[in-house]
N, C-alpha and C positions, 0 to 999 in steps of 0.2 A: 630947837635945842635937841641935840643928839643924846639919847639916854645911854645907849650901849651899841656895841658892834655885835650883831646877832649871829652872823655866820659869814663864811667865804664861799663863793660859788665859782666853780670852774666849768667851762664848756669843754667837753671831751668828745673824742671820735668813737671810742669803744668803751662802753660802761663796764663790761666784764673785765677788760684788761686794766682799766684805770682803778677799778675797785680792788683787784688783786694787788696792784702796786702799793696802794695806800694801806691796805690791811696787812699784807705780808711784810712790807718793807718799813712801815712807819707806825704800826701798832694801832691804827684806827679800827673801830668796830662798826659793823653795819647796823644801823638803827631801823631803816625802812627803805623800801624801793617801790617806785610806782610813777604814774603820770602826775605831773604837778597841776595845780589849779588852772583850769582853762583861761581864766581872766589874767592870771600871772603870765601864762604862755603868750597871750595876745600882747600884753604889756611889753614883753621881750621880743615881739615881732615874729612869733613862731606859731605854726598850726598846732604843734604838739611838742612837749618836752618831757622826756622820761628822766627820772632822777634817782640817784642813790644817795641817801643821807648817811653820813659817817660821823661818829662821835669819837673824841679822844679827850679823856678827862671831862672837863665841863664845857668843851667847845665843839662847834659843829663845822664840818666841811661838806658841801653838797656838790656832787658830780652830776652834770646835766648833759644829755644828748638831745640835740635839736632835730626836728623834722620841719622843713628841710634843713640839712646841714650846711655849714658855711666853709670859709677858707681855712686852710691849714695854718698852723703857727708859722710866722715868717721865718724863713731859713736865714742863717747868719746873724740872728739877733744877738745882741750883747747886753751886758749888765747896765750900760749907760743909755740904752734906747728908751725912748719915751713910752714904749709899749710895756716895758719891764714892770712887773708887779709880782712880788713873791710873798709867801706867808712863811713864818718861822715856827718851827716845831721844837720846843725845848726838850732836852733829854738829860737824864741824870748821869749817864756814862757815855761820852762821845765815842770811845773805842768800841763799845758793844753796839751802840746804835749804828755806827758807820759800818760795822761788820754785817749787821742784819740787813742794812740797806743794800749792800752789794749783791745780795741774793736776788734782788729784783732788777738789777742792772740799770742803775740810773745813768744819765748822761752828765758827767761832771762839768761844773763851771770852775770850781776850785780844784787844784790838783790833789789836795788832801785837806783834812781838817786843819784850821789855822788858829793858833793862839794869838789873839789880838792884844795890842798894848793895853796897859792899865787905863790910859786915857780914853780908850774905847769901851771900857767896862770890864776888861780882863776876861772876856768870854772866849770860848772855843767855838768856831763856826765853820760850816761847810755848806757851799751852795751847789745845787745840781738841778737837773731838769727831769720831769716825769716823762712817760712815754709820748705825750703830746707836745712836749716842749715847754710846759709851764715851769717857771723857776720856783724852787723850794729851798728852804734853809734849815739845816739842823743847827741848834744852838745850845751850848752847855754853859749855864750861868755858874758863878762861883758858889751859889748855894745848892746847886745840883737839882733844883726843882724841875719837874717834868710834866706839868699839867697842861693839857690841851694845846692851844695855839697862842703864841705870845703876841704876834702882831702881823699886820699886812703892810708891806712897804711898797711905795710907788715912786717911780722916777718922774721928776717934774722939771719943766723948763725954767721956771721962775719961782724960787722958794718963797719970796715975799708975797707974790700973787697967790700962791697956794695956801699959805698961812692965812691970808685974808679970807679966802674962800671958805676954808674949813672952820675957822674960828668965828668969823662974822656971820656967815650964812648957816652953818651947821652946828655951831655951839661947842666945838672942840676947844681945848686949851693947850697951850704949849707946855709940855712937862719937862723937856730937856732939849738941848741943842749943842752940837759939836761938829767939828770938821775932822773927818777920818782921812789919814794919809799913811804912807809907809809900805814897805814890802809885803807885810802880812795882808794889808787891805788890797794890794795889787793881786796877790794870789787868791784871796777870797773871791774877788770879782772877775778874775780871769782877764784883767786889763793891765795896762802899764801906766805908771806915774799918776795913780789915782789921787784926786783930791775931791772929797764929796761932803757936802753939808748933810747931816743927819738930824732931822727934827722929829721928835716924838710928840704926837698929839693924843691927848686923852679925852675920851667921852666922859659924860657925867658919872656913870657907874663904872666900877673897876672891872673891865673886861679886856679882851684883846684890844690893843691900841693901833693907831696908824702911824707909819713913819713916812716922812717925805725924804726922798733922796735927790739932792740937787748936785749933780756932777759939775764941778768947775773944770776938771780935767779927768779923762777926755770929755769934750763937750757932749752934751745930750744930743743924740741923733733923733730928729723928729720922725714920727710915723703917722700914718693916716688913722682916723677914728675907725674902730672896729664895730661891726654889728654883733649883737648878743650871740648869734649863732656861730660866729667865727671862733676857731679854736683858741686864738690868742686872747679872747675876751675873758676877763676875770671881774667878778662883781663882789663888792662888800655890801652886806645888807645891814642897814642901820635902823634902829628903832628910835623914833622921834615924835614930836608933837605936831609938826607942821608938814604938810605934803604939797608937792607942786601941782599945778593945774594938770588935768588929764589923768589923775590917779584913778584907780579902779577898786571896786569892792570885791573882796575875796570871799570864798565860801564860808570861812570861819568868822566872818563879820568884820575883820580888819580891813584896812585900806592900804594900797601900795602905789608908789609912784617911782618913775625912773628918771634920773638926772645924770649929767656928766660933769666932772670937774673941769677946770680950765685946760687940762692936758688930755681930756677925752676918756679918763678912767670912769667906768660905769659905777653908779651907786643906786641901789634899790632902797627906798625909804618906806618903812612900814609904820602904821599907827594902829593901836588897838582901841583908840578913843571912839 
């Protein structure tokens, strides 16, 4: 049973550069910096991992640099690739947030912020990439709340299979489901003739949630599974009651395990029991 989504972790090539991007461009604050627990580093297949922990509102983003480092983010990746995993940052004022973001020179996926149809929630959204190629989304909701991180979204090959995995094995529940189409969705994703299933999955406690993105068109392009040290690797860290075999004990007394979903997206499970 998944209790909550604890944090999102990104593998980066340059901690200083990535930190400036998220602090200056997106309003995150540095909480701490240092080498992660050696047992966790070994679980992720590394000799050593240096991390910067960032906070925004009540949520956490961790930037991690691996030794040895891995492959760069795949060039030419698109929003419907199986590797695609973004996290969404809610903002109160899209115009002001977009203007601030331009100071750190993001690589746009969307040509500009898009007002999505009421059927999609009536939000304004903008997708872009950070200096390493990780996709990120600015999102303005009708109530203009701007706390933390709203969700992490992953592209999946088979929506039904992924729902079964996350609900049956990890204890999520389906909170909402819809199909997004139209010119605004095309522009948001930087694709043509988009039709995508969007499934919101909620953990037991109200925290950032997961979204499954199942592209009917263009079809999902498969990618190879990444190692944790590869720049394209993104991990969600979930707190739960059960851990897989091979879990390790960390210095704070908790235990951690690493699994992958059916599409190869990495999940770190932690338990404080």
